[in-house]
py3Dmol code that shows the C-alpha trace and the ligand (Angstrom):
import py3Dmol

protein = """\
ATOM      1  CA  UNK A   1      -0.006  -0.056  -0.035  1.00  0.00           C
ATOM      2  CA  UNK A   2       1.073   3.528  -0.675  1.00  0.00           C
ATOM      3  CA  UNK A   3       0.009   5.736   2.241  1.00  0.00           C
ATOM      4  CA  UNK A   4       0.949   9.358   1.900  1.00  0.00           C
ATOM      5  CA  UNK A   5       0.477  12.140   4.485  1.00  0.00           C
ATOM      6  CA  UNK A   6       0.085  15.336   2.480  1.00  0.00           C
ATOM      7  CA  UNK A   7       1.115  17.858   4.897  1.00  0.00           C
ATOM      8  CA  UNK A   8       1.263  21.768   5.031  1.00  0.00           C
ATOM      9  CA  UNK A   9      -0.429  24.889   6.518  1.00  0.00           C
ATOM     10  CA  UNK A  10      -3.922  25.935   5.454  1.00  0.00           C
ATOM     11  CA  UNK A  11      -3.721  27.335   1.915  1.00  0.00           C
ATOM     12  CA  UNK A  12      -0.639  25.388   0.959  1.00  0.00           C
ATOM     13  CA  UNK A  13      -2.454  23.426  -1.783  1.00  0.00           C
ATOM     14  CA  UNK A  14      -3.147  20.126  -0.143  1.00  0.00           C
ATOM     15  CA  UNK A  15      -6.643  19.725  -1.582  1.00  0.00           C
ATOM     16  CA  UNK A  16      -5.470  20.558  -5.184  1.00  0.00           C
ATOM     17  CA  UNK A  17      -2.564  18.264  -5.133  1.00  0.00           C
ATOM     18  CA  UNK A  18      -4.507  15.374  -3.491  1.00  0.00           C
ATOM     19  CA  UNK A  19      -6.927  15.455  -6.360  1.00  0.00           C
ATOM     20  CA  UNK A  20      -4.112  15.007  -8.812  1.00  0.00           C
ATOM     21  CA  UNK A  21      -2.321  12.301  -6.817  1.00  0.00           C
ATOM     22  CA  UNK A  22      -5.468  10.098  -6.332  1.00  0.00           C
ATOM     23  CA  UNK A  23      -6.142   9.996  -9.970  1.00  0.00           C
ATOM     24  CA  UNK A  24      -2.445   9.294 -10.925  1.00  0.00           C
ATOM     25  CA  UNK A  25      -1.777   6.678  -8.326  1.00  0.00           C
ATOM     26  CA  UNK A  26      -5.314   5.347  -7.805  1.00  0.00           C
ATOM     27  CA  UNK A  27      -5.398   6.116  -4.104  1.00  0.00           C
ATOM     28  CA  UNK A  28      -8.326   6.958  -1.791  1.00  0.00           C
ATOM     29  CA  UNK A  29      -8.530  10.590  -0.658  1.00  0.00           C
ATOM     30  CA  UNK A  30      -9.131  11.029   3.183  1.00  0.00           C
ATOM     31  CA  UNK A  31      -9.652  14.677   4.113  1.00  0.00           C
ATOM     32  CA  UNK A  32     -10.894  15.203   7.705  1.00  0.00           C
ATOM     33  CA  UNK A  33     -11.839  18.803   6.741  1.00  0.00           C
ATOM     34  CA  UNK A  34     -14.101  17.370   4.050  1.00  0.00           C
ATOM     35  CA  UNK A  35     -15.506  14.649   6.268  1.00  0.00           C
ATOM     36  CA  UNK A  36     -16.342  17.236   8.952  1.00  0.00           C
ATOM     37  CA  UNK A  37     -17.954  19.525   6.438  1.00  0.00           C
ATOM     38  CA  UNK A  38     -20.004  16.601   5.262  1.00  0.00           C
ATOM     39  CA  UNK A  39     -21.211  16.116   8.853  1.00  0.00           C
ATOM     40  CA  UNK A  40     -22.144  19.811   9.053  1.00  0.00           C
ATOM     41  CA  UNK A  41     -24.147  19.623   5.877  1.00  0.00           C
ATOM     42  CA  UNK A  42     -26.073  16.608   7.192  1.00  0.00           C
ATOM     43  CA  UNK A  43     -26.733  18.512  10.375  1.00  0.00           C
ATOM     44  CA  UNK A  44     -25.412  15.689  12.634  1.00  0.00           C
ATOM     45  CA  UNK A  45     -24.718  16.502  16.310  1.00  0.00           C
ATOM     46  CA  UNK A  46     -20.927  15.865  15.600  1.00  0.00           C
ATOM     47  CA  UNK A  47     -21.138  18.375  12.758  1.00  0.00           C
ATOM     48  CA  UNK A  48     -22.807  20.914  14.908  1.00  0.00           C
ATOM     49  CA  UNK A  49     -20.175  20.590  17.659  1.00  0.00           C
ATOM     50  CA  UNK A  50     -17.288  20.677  15.137  1.00  0.00           C
ATOM     51  CA  UNK A  51     -18.707  23.693  13.375  1.00  0.00           C
ATOM     52  CA  UNK A  52     -18.385  26.013  16.448  1.00  0.00           C
ATOM     53  CA  UNK A  53     -14.594  25.127  16.597  1.00  0.00           C
ATOM     54  CA  UNK A  54     -14.039  25.249  12.806  1.00  0.00           C
ATOM     55  CA  UNK A  55     -15.627  28.664  12.423  1.00  0.00           C
ATOM     56  CA  UNK A  56     -13.132  30.034  14.886  1.00  0.00           C
ATOM     57  CA  UNK A  57     -10.184  28.259  13.222  1.00  0.00           C
ATOM     58  CA  UNK A  58      -9.558  25.896  16.135  1.00  0.00           C
ATOM     59  CA  UNK A  59      -8.900  22.187  15.821  1.00  0.00           C
ATOM     60  CA  UNK A  60     -11.576  19.757  16.745  1.00  0.00           C
ATOM     61  CA  UNK A  61     -10.869  17.091  19.406  1.00  0.00           C
ATOM     62  CA  UNK A  62      -8.421  14.282  18.371  1.00  0.00           C
ATOM     63  CA  UNK A  63     -10.873  11.454  19.215  1.00  0.00           C
ATOM     64  CA  UNK A  64     -13.440  12.908  16.765  1.00  0.00           C
ATOM     65  CA  UNK A  65     -11.129  12.909  13.781  1.00  0.00           C
ATOM     66  CA  UNK A  66      -9.374   9.663  14.695  1.00  0.00           C
ATOM     67  CA  UNK A  67     -12.724   7.868  14.892  1.00  0.00           C
ATOM     68  CA  UNK A  68     -13.608   9.241  11.414  1.00  0.00           C
ATOM     69  CA  UNK A  69     -10.369   7.994   9.847  1.00  0.00           C
ATOM     70  CA  UNK A  70     -10.599   4.621  11.387  1.00  0.00           C
ATOM     71  CA  UNK A  71     -14.072   4.202   9.944  1.00  0.00           C
ATOM     72  CA  UNK A  72     -12.944   5.153   6.546  1.00  0.00           C
ATOM     73  CA  UNK A  73      -9.844   2.859   6.665  1.00  0.00           C
ATOM     74  CA  UNK A  74     -11.949  -0.162   7.784  1.00  0.00           C
ATOM     75  CA  UNK A  75     -14.402   0.578   4.966  1.00  0.00           C
ATOM     76  CA  UNK A  76     -11.699   0.261   2.300  1.00  0.00           C
ATOM     77  CA  UNK A  77      -9.495  -2.695   3.184  1.00  0.00           C
ATOM     78  CA  UNK A  78      -8.513  -3.423  -0.538  1.00  0.00           C
ATOM     79  CA  UNK A  79      -7.348   0.057  -1.474  1.00  0.00           C
ATOM     80  CA  UNK A  80      -4.005   0.583  -3.161  1.00  0.00           C
ATOM     81  CA  UNK A  81      -3.340   3.270  -0.581  1.00  0.00           C
ATOM     82  CA  UNK A  82      -4.560   6.450   1.052  1.00  0.00           C
ATOM     83  CA  UNK A  83      -3.721  10.167   0.836  1.00  0.00           C
ATOM     84  CA  UNK A  84      -4.230  11.791   4.315  1.00  0.00           C
ATOM     85  CA  UNK A  85      -4.987  15.316   3.723  1.00  0.00           C
ATOM     86  CA  UNK A  86      -5.253  17.574   6.783  1.00  0.00           C
ATOM     87  CA  UNK A  87      -4.709  14.600   9.050  1.00  0.00           C
ATOM     88  CA  UNK A  88      -2.807  14.016  11.314  1.00  0.00           C
ATOM     89  CA  UNK A  89      -2.682  17.532  12.809  1.00  0.00           C
ATOM     90  CA  UNK A  90      -1.439  16.655  16.239  1.00  0.00           C
ATOM     91  CA  UNK A  91       1.179  14.224  17.700  1.00  0.00           C
ATOM     92  CA  UNK A  92      -1.685  12.356  19.388  1.00  0.00           C
ATOM     93  CA  UNK A  93      -3.362  11.935  15.975  1.00  0.00           C
ATOM     94  CA  UNK A  94      -0.112  10.819  14.381  1.00  0.00           C
ATOM     95  CA  UNK A  95       0.420   8.192  17.109  1.00  0.00           C
ATOM     96  CA  UNK A  96      -3.222   6.939  16.814  1.00  0.00           C
ATOM     97  CA  UNK A  97      -2.829   6.711  12.993  1.00  0.00           C
ATOM     98  CA  UNK A  98       0.388   4.545  13.377  1.00  0.00           C
ATOM     99  CA  UNK A  99      -1.536   2.345  15.795  1.00  0.00           C
ATOM    100  CA  UNK A 100      -4.472   1.915  13.380  1.00  0.00           C
ATOM    101  CA  UNK A 101      -2.275   1.257  10.369  1.00  0.00           C
ATOM    102  CA  UNK A 102      -0.287  -1.284  12.380  1.00  0.00           C
ATOM    103  CA  UNK A 103      -3.492  -3.321  12.454  1.00  0.00           C
ATOM    104  CA  UNK A 104      -3.757  -3.213   8.643  1.00  0.00           C
ATOM    105  CA  UNK A 105       0.002  -4.072   8.380  1.00  0.00           C
ATOM    106  CA  UNK A 106       0.419  -0.990   6.098  1.00  0.00           C
ATOM    107  CA  UNK A 107       2.384   1.825   7.612  1.00  0.00           C
ATOM    108  CA  UNK A 108       2.709   5.411   6.295  1.00  0.00           C
ATOM    109  CA  UNK A 109       5.048   5.369   3.323  1.00  0.00           C
ATOM    110  CA  UNK A 110       5.891   9.034   3.362  1.00  0.00           C
ATOM    111  CA  UNK A 111       5.060  12.527   4.349  1.00  0.00           C
ATOM    112  CA  UNK A 112       5.106  15.188   1.611  1.00  0.00           C
ATOM    113  CA  UNK A 113       5.286  18.660   3.359  1.00  0.00           C
ATOM    114  CA  UNK A 114       4.334  21.585   1.185  1.00  0.00           C
ATOM    115  CA  UNK A 115       6.070  24.740   2.182  1.00  0.00           C
ATOM    116  CA  UNK A 116       4.513  28.230   1.587  1.00  0.00           C
ATOM    117  CA  UNK A 117       5.166  31.408   3.540  1.00  0.00           C
ATOM    118  CA  UNK A 118       2.509  33.061   5.629  1.00  0.00           C
ATOM    119  CA  UNK A 119       1.900  36.207   3.575  1.00  0.00           C
ATOM    120  CA  UNK A 120       1.109  33.915   0.473  1.00  0.00           C
ATOM    121  CA  UNK A 121      -1.082  31.671   2.629  1.00  0.00           C
ATOM    122  CA  UNK A 122      -3.301  34.564   3.837  1.00  0.00           C
ATOM    123  CA  UNK A 123      -3.657  35.867   0.246  1.00  0.00           C
ATOM    124  CA  UNK A 124      -4.532  32.446  -1.129  1.00  0.00           C
ATOM    125  CA  UNK A 125      -7.161  31.801   1.630  1.00  0.00           C
ATOM    126  CA  UNK A 126      -8.869  35.178   1.257  1.00  0.00           C
ATOM    127  CA  UNK A 127      -9.040  34.564  -2.508  1.00  0.00           C
ATOM    128  CA  UNK A 128     -10.460  31.123  -1.963  1.00  0.00           C
ATOM    129  CA  UNK A 129     -12.987  32.591   0.590  1.00  0.00           C
ATOM    130  CA  UNK A 130     -14.458  34.538  -2.215  1.00  0.00           C
ATOM    131  CA  UNK A 131     -15.677  31.438  -4.001  1.00  0.00           C
ATOM    132  CA  UNK A 132     -15.395  28.471  -1.488  1.00  0.00           C
ATOM    133  CA  UNK A 133     -18.313  29.538   0.734  1.00  0.00           C
ATOM    134  CA  UNK A 134     -16.239  28.524   3.802  1.00  0.00           C
ATOM    135  CA  UNK A 135     -16.677  30.829   6.668  1.00  0.00           C
ATOM    136  CA  UNK A 136     -13.133  29.962   7.866  1.00  0.00           C
ATOM    137  CA  UNK A 137     -11.602  31.308   4.628  1.00  0.00           C
ATOM    138  CA  UNK A 138     -13.478  34.566   4.597  1.00  0.00           C
ATOM    139  CA  UNK A 139     -12.133  36.248   7.837  1.00  0.00           C
ATOM    140  CA  UNK A 140      -8.613  37.290   8.310  1.00  0.00           C
ATOM    141  CA  UNK A 141      -8.693  36.810  11.988  1.00  0.00           C
ATOM    142  CA  UNK A 142      -9.942  33.149  11.653  1.00  0.00           C
ATOM    143  CA  UNK A 143      -7.224  32.620   9.057  1.00  0.00           C
ATOM    144  CA  UNK A 144      -4.646  33.855  11.526  1.00  0.00           C
ATOM    145  CA  UNK A 145      -5.947  31.396  14.209  1.00  0.00           C
ATOM    146  CA  UNK A 146      -5.745  28.491  11.753  1.00  0.00           C
ATOM    147  CA  UNK A 147      -2.179  29.336  10.959  1.00  0.00           C
ATOM    148  CA  UNK A 148      -1.342  29.731  14.626  1.00  0.00           C
ATOM    149  CA  UNK A 149      -2.947  26.361  15.492  1.00  0.00           C
ATOM    150  CA  UNK A 150      -0.831  24.857  12.608  1.00  0.00           C
ATOM    151  CA  UNK A 151       2.414  26.373  13.955  1.00  0.00           C
ATOM    152  CA  UNK A 152       1.757  25.380  17.587  1.00  0.00           C
ATOM    153  CA  UNK A 153       0.134  21.912  17.160  1.00  0.00           C
ATOM    154  CA  UNK A 154       0.734  20.672  13.745  1.00  0.00           C
ATOM    155  CA  UNK A 155       4.297  21.688  12.765  1.00  0.00           C
ATOM    156  CA  UNK A 156       5.879  19.306  15.170  1.00  0.00           C
ATOM    157  CA  UNK A 157       4.793  16.410  13.107  1.00  0.00           C
ATOM    158  CA  UNK A 158       7.437  17.157  10.595  1.00  0.00           C
ATOM    159  CA  UNK A 159       9.989  16.051  13.155  1.00  0.00           C
ATOM    160  CA  UNK A 160       7.790  13.032  14.036  1.00  0.00           C
ATOM    161  CA  UNK A 161       8.073  11.775  10.497  1.00  0.00           C
ATOM    162  CA  UNK A 162      11.594  12.932   9.923  1.00  0.00           C
ATOM    163  CA  UNK A 163      12.558  10.789  12.957  1.00  0.00           C
ATOM    164  CA  UNK A 164      11.110   7.790  10.869  1.00  0.00           C
ATOM    165  CA  UNK A 165      13.031   8.906   7.762  1.00  0.00           C
ATOM    166  CA  UNK A 166       9.654   9.526   6.008  1.00  0.00           C
ATOM    167  CA  UNK A 167       9.824  13.347   5.492  1.00  0.00           C
ATOM    168  CA  UNK A 168      10.034  14.839   1.935  1.00  0.00           C
ATOM    169  CA  UNK A 169       9.785  18.591   1.675  1.00  0.00           C
ATOM    170  CA  UNK A 170       8.233  20.249  -1.419  1.00  0.00           C
ATOM    171  CA  UNK A 171       8.298  23.956  -2.494  1.00  0.00           C
ATOM    172  CA  UNK A 172       4.674  24.855  -2.486  1.00  0.00           C
ATOM    173  CA  UNK A 173       5.174  28.046  -4.578  1.00  0.00           C
ATOM    174  CA  UNK A 174       4.806  27.810  -8.381  1.00  0.00           C
ATOM    175  CA  UNK A 175       2.270  26.476 -10.843  1.00  0.00           C
ATOM    176  CA  UNK A 176       0.017  23.571  -9.834  1.00  0.00           C
ATOM    177  CA  UNK A 177       1.820  21.394 -12.464  1.00  0.00           C
ATOM    178  CA  UNK A 178       5.326  22.462 -11.329  1.00  0.00           C
ATOM    179  CA  UNK A 179       4.438  21.494  -7.714  1.00  0.00           C
ATOM    180  CA  UNK A 180       2.808  18.244  -8.881  1.00  0.00           C
ATOM    181  CA  UNK A 181       5.908  17.363 -10.883  1.00  0.00           C
ATOM    182  CA  UNK A 182       8.073  17.780  -7.726  1.00  0.00           C
ATOM    183  CA  UNK A 183       5.584  15.712  -5.717  1.00  0.00           C
ATOM    184  CA  UNK A 184       5.645  12.929  -8.309  1.00  0.00           C
ATOM    185  CA  UNK A 185       9.343  12.803  -8.338  1.00  0.00           C
ATOM    186  CA  UNK A 186       9.307  12.140  -4.630  1.00  0.00           C
ATOM    187  CA  UNK A 187       6.650   9.530  -4.844  1.00  0.00           C
ATOM    188  CA  UNK A 188       8.194   7.708  -7.780  1.00  0.00           C
ATOM    189  CA  UNK A 189      11.549   7.496  -5.966  1.00  0.00           C
ATOM    190  CA  UNK A 190       9.797   5.371  -3.463  1.00  0.00           C
ATOM    191  CA  UNK A 191       7.982   2.965  -5.815  1.00  0.00           C
TER     192      UNK A 191
END
"""
ligand_1 = """\
23
AMP
P -9.268 21.901 6.338
O -10.308 21.624 5.408
O -8.227 20.738 6.462
O -8.536 23.220 6.246
O -9.845 21.832 7.834
C -10.862 22.780 8.200
C -11.053 22.824 9.750
O -11.550 21.513 10.162
C -9.903 22.975 10.535
O -9.547 24.318 10.810
C -10.244 22.280 11.860
O -11.092 23.159 12.658
C -10.910 21.131 11.391
N -10.142 19.959 11.065
C -9.857 19.314 9.934
N -9.001 18.322 10.068
C -8.734 18.312 11.464
C -7.891 17.483 12.248
N -7.150 16.439 11.676
N -7.759 17.700 13.483
C -8.508 18.737 14.128
N -9.250 19.481 13.453
C -9.374 19.319 12.160
"""
view = py3Dmol.view(width=600, height=400)
view.addModel(protein, "pdb")
view.setStyle({"model": 0}, {"cartoon": {"style": "trace"}})
view.addModel(ligand_1, "xyz")
view.setStyle({"model": 1}, {"stick": {}})
view.zoomTo()
view.show()
């Protein structure tokens, strides 16, 4: 199995690059942000609770997202692999993911970390907010919160995967195709 953690701050291009990766390598896309927005659309109690935190740019509790990921992994036992997009976002989530994947005997193959500086992220998210309809993209204060959450709680995961020799950093500035080219080079080196 090819299991890729696609990592980077909000606005780094994880969603865009995930779409291209899943079609080229026939993987299943697992985005906890998309799963949570699905719960909100369905009006579930989980969705309602999560929305309060998401609208403020804060992370939802680890147990909530870990549970969602475990369900999706169990539901797709014969997949060629998964792209984890926006997950894990804390060390606890990364440890839980390793434990779940241990059961499936298919560990994380690599972390691809997209690197983009803060001013560019804010511009991209404000632009996306004009069309995405996402409340958390439209407000600069919420965007700041999301980037702070990333820096405080998520960034340490780079060292977590580096310690396992699984980190590959990618320059996230450039055209979508240029960035995808760099990503594919890293992935193909592993195959
Ligand atoms: P995203 O679509 O990945 O930008 O996620 C949007 C929002 O959903 C985040 O700002 C968090 O509030 C929440 N969220 C998504 N994934 C996670 C996660 N793995 N852990 C905690 N909160 C998450």
